[in-house]
N, C-alpha and C positions, 0 to 999 in steps of 0.2 A: 644587023646592028643596035646597039642600044638603045633605048631612047633616053638615057641619061647621056649619049654622048652629042645628041642635038641640043638639049636644053638647058638653059642658064644652070649652072652648078653652085651649089653652096658646100662647101668643105669646112667641118668644123676639126680643129685641134686641141683635144684636153693633155695638156704635156706637165712639167714639173721641172725639178731642179737638175732631173738627170737627162731624161728625154724632153729635150725644149723645144717648143710649140715652134720657136722660129724656126729651126733646122727641118722639120718635116715640111712644114712650108716650102723653104728653100727647094727641097727635094722634089716637091711636087712639081713647084713651078718650072725647074729644069726639065722634069720628064713630061709634063703635059704640054708644054711648048706655049704658044701664044692662045690657046683655049682662055675664054673669060671665065673666071672663077672669082666666087667672093669667098673669103676666107675668114674665118673667125678663129680666134685664138684664148684661152684659158691657160693660166699658168698656177698650179697649185704648190703651196710651200712645202714640199717634199723634197728631200728626207730630212732639210734641217728642222722643221718644226712638226710638221704634220707626220703622223704616223698612221700607218696601214693598219686593217682589221684582216687577221688572217684567217678566222672564220666567227660567222654570226649565225646561229642556228634559225634565224628568224629571216634569212635570206639566202635565194639559193645560189650564191656566189660565193667566192672565196678570195683573200689576197687583194682587198680593194682599198679606196682609201677615201673616207667621207661617207655620206649617206647619198642614197639614188635622187633623194629629193632635192639634194644641193646641185643638181645637173640638169634638171627638169628644163628650166630655163633656157640653159645653152643648147639643148636640143633640138627646141622647135626649129623647123624651116630646115634642117639640115638633109643633104643628099647622101652624103658619105661622113662618117664620124670616125676620126682617127684618135685613139686613145690608148695612155700606157695602163692606167688603175683606178679610173671610173667604174664605178660599179652600175652597169646596165641591167636593168631587170624588163620584166613584162611591164612593169608601171612605168617604167623609164619609156619604153616604145610607144606609148600611148600618147607622148609629147613630141612624138617625131614621128607624124604619118609618112612624109615622104621619103624617111630614111631606106636607103637601099643596101647600103655596105655599112660594115664596121670593122675598122682594121686595129688590130689590138698589137702593141710592140713588145710582145713579150712571148715565151717559147710554146704558153699555151692560154687559151682565152678562159682562165676560171673565174675572172671577173665579169663575164657575159655570161646570162640566161640564156643558154643556147637552145632549150626546147622552144622557148618564146621567141628568140630570132627566126628559127626556122619555121614557125605556125606563121610567120608575118611573109615569109619569103626573103628576108634579109641573109645576104652573104655575108660571113665572117671571115677573115683572114687574118693571120698571124705572122711571126717572125722566127719562126723554127732555128735553133741555130745561131742567132744574134749575137750571144755572148759567148759561144762554145769555144772559141780561141781563146778569150780571157780569162773563164773560168778554168780551162785545163793549163795555161799557165800558171796561174795561183796556185792549182793544186800542187804542181812540181814545186813551186818557190815554197808552198808550205813545208811540203815532205823535206824539202833541204833544210829549211829554217830550223826544222823540229828535229833532225837527226843530226844534223851539225853543229847545233847549242848557238844559231845565230842570236835568237832574242836573248837568252839566258847570258852570253857573252856582251852583248849591248847594254842590257843592264848592269852587268859588272862592270864594264869601263863608265856607264854614266853614273855610277855611284860612287866613282874614285877607287874602287879596290883593286881594278886590273887582274882581278883574279885568273890564277892559270890552274885552275882547278878543272877544267876542259881539255887540257894539253895531257891530263894523268889519263892513262891506257883506260881506266875503268870508266871513265865518263866520255872519253871519245866515241864519237858516233859513226858509223860504219859508213864507207862510199855507197855510192847507187849501185856500181856493178857488182857490189856481193849480192844483191837482195834480188829475191823473187815477189814482182810486183804484182797483186791481185787486183784487176778492175770489174768493179761489180756495174754492170749498166753500160754497154757498150754502144751507145748512139753518137750523137755529133762530139759530145764531150770524151766521151770515154774512147774515142777511137782518136781524139787529137792527143789525150793523155800519153795513150800508147806510142804514137810516134815522137812526142817529145822525149819520152824516156829511154827510146829505144838508142840514140845515141851514146848515152851513159853506160849502157850494157847492162841493163836490166833483163831478168828473164820475165816473161809478161804472159799471165795468166788472166783469162777471160771468162767471167760468167755473165752468160745473156742468151736466155732461151729462145729469142725471138731472132738473133742475127748471126749467120753464118760468118766464118772467117772466108775471106780470098785467099785465091791462091798464091798470093805475094807476100800477104799477112803469114799464112803458112809456110813459105818460104824463109821469111825472117825470123821465124820462131815461135811466134806467136801460137799459144796453146789454149784450148777450150777445156772448161771442166765446169762440172756440177759445183754447187755453191758450198757445199759440206768440203768436198775436196779442195777447193779453192782457199777456203779459210782454215784448212789444215798444211797446205803446202806453203801459202805466201808469209813472207815476211813483213810486205806492207799489204793492206787493205785499204783502198779507195773507191770512194763510193759516188755512184753517179745515176742510178736509176730515177725515173719519175715516180713521184710517191702514188702508190696506188692501194685497193687494199690488200693484193698482195704482197705490196714491197712495205708496207710499214711494220715496222718492226723486226725486219726480216734480220738485222744484224743483233740478234738477241745476246741472249746472257748465255744460252747452252754455245752458240756460234763464236761467240767471242773467247769461250773455254776451249774451243777447238786449235786457237791459234797458238804457235810456237810461243815457247817462253823468249820475252824479249823483242815480239813484235809492234808494229805501228798500224794507227788508224786514223788515216786522212777521211775527212766528211766536207765536203763543199758541194753537197745536194741540201735538199731538206732534213731536219732533224728528226723528222718523223720517223724515219728507217734504221734510225738507231736507238740502242737502249744504254740513255747518258748513264744511269744508276750502275749498270753493269761495267761499264766503260769504268765508271769512278773505281768501283770496286777493284779492277783488273789492273787499275794503273797504281793503285795504292798498296795492292799486294806485290806488284813487281812481275805480275805475269805479264804485263805487258810494257816496253819501256818508254812509249810515249803516244802522243796524239796529236793532229793538227785538226782544229775546229774553227769554221766558218759560219756553220749553222748549227742551233739549238731548238732543243723544246723544252719550254716555251721560248719564243723569242720575242722581247730580248730576254736572256736568263735573268733570274732572281741575281741581285747583286750579292746576297750570302749563298749562292748556290756552291756545294763545296767543291764541284770538278773545275771552279775558276780558280781556286788558289793552291791548284796542286803546281809544283815546280817542273814536272814533265809535261806539260802540254803547251802548244803555241794555238795564241786565241786570236780570231779577228771578226768583225761585227758584220757579217754576211755582205763582204763586197768582194768577195770572188769576179762576179759578173759586170764590175763597176770598171769599165774602161771607156774612155771616149771614142775610140773605133768603134765598139758595138752599138751605140747610140748611132753614130753617123751610120752603120751597118744597118740599123733596122728601119731608117728614114729611106735609104736607097732599096730595101726589100718591099716596103710600103708603097713606095712611089710607083716602083715597076708594076705591082699587082691591081696598082687602083688605074693606073694606065688600060692594063691588061683587061681590066673588068669593063671599064668605059668603051672598049672598041668591043666589046663582046667575044672576049677569049676568056679562057678558065683561067683565073689566077693560080700562079704556081703553088701558095700555099693557103689553099683552102681549108677550113675549118668545117668538119664534119658534126 
């Protein structure tokens, strides 16, 4: 039995305008039952006012909000910390001598200095897949919006022109049943994208060196391919890998040139995997017909970035994962793993 299971417990929740701290407390109260817990809440004004820092060479964490010292006072006396974006470093942990568990409500604990947590014997859990269905749905919606001129048609009607240009054969887009879609990265999101596309009649190609296809996926017609082969065969490339040293810049100028004339690229993962200058050139030259982009490098992109001015792109401000259900799911996953930890069981989503 964990010592935390019998002692008075203090849980602190640092949330924001998306990951509401009250929702996490509600989920924890429901899962922990009558156990006495002292809850503390902090809600930071993200995303409406505060902005995240993607990378800071002076800190061993990434994609965080604020500075570590802004949270030192809140950390004091906590047994368990639940956070979305707060940067937690070795210096942070000096202010939380009782801390035994950190729960991060995101797919990867990039805002936690994991080496420092391990050194202190602090368990770290996260919520992999919490927004997978949201991103997958948004990916398919973005593809449809770009191929079928949805945004361009909207703007034409809004401008009062009711343009019929998009009913001309030369401007009309394909149906999904015509397309071979290449899915790069076949984790929680990529697998859902494939399942959503299957009823449309798409041919599905997959590049992921770490995940084999199941018998059912093979029976459904899915096919694995090496990346260069996928680039050459697919009409649409949709990107879902995590950012690693191996995946940074993987969709390079050379690989974009391999694509069929008239192809499309959809990016709802991080901008670092795609060469945006090369994408711009391919869209301007007509080699690619269009792109749907939810993420950029840098982010936010400069207002004068030439790519943003092109007529054959569908753009969104990194909102693919922004569904209410994904926030609720994160709270439920964390509450379940906190309960398991307190009972002395291994959490299901343990970060190593």
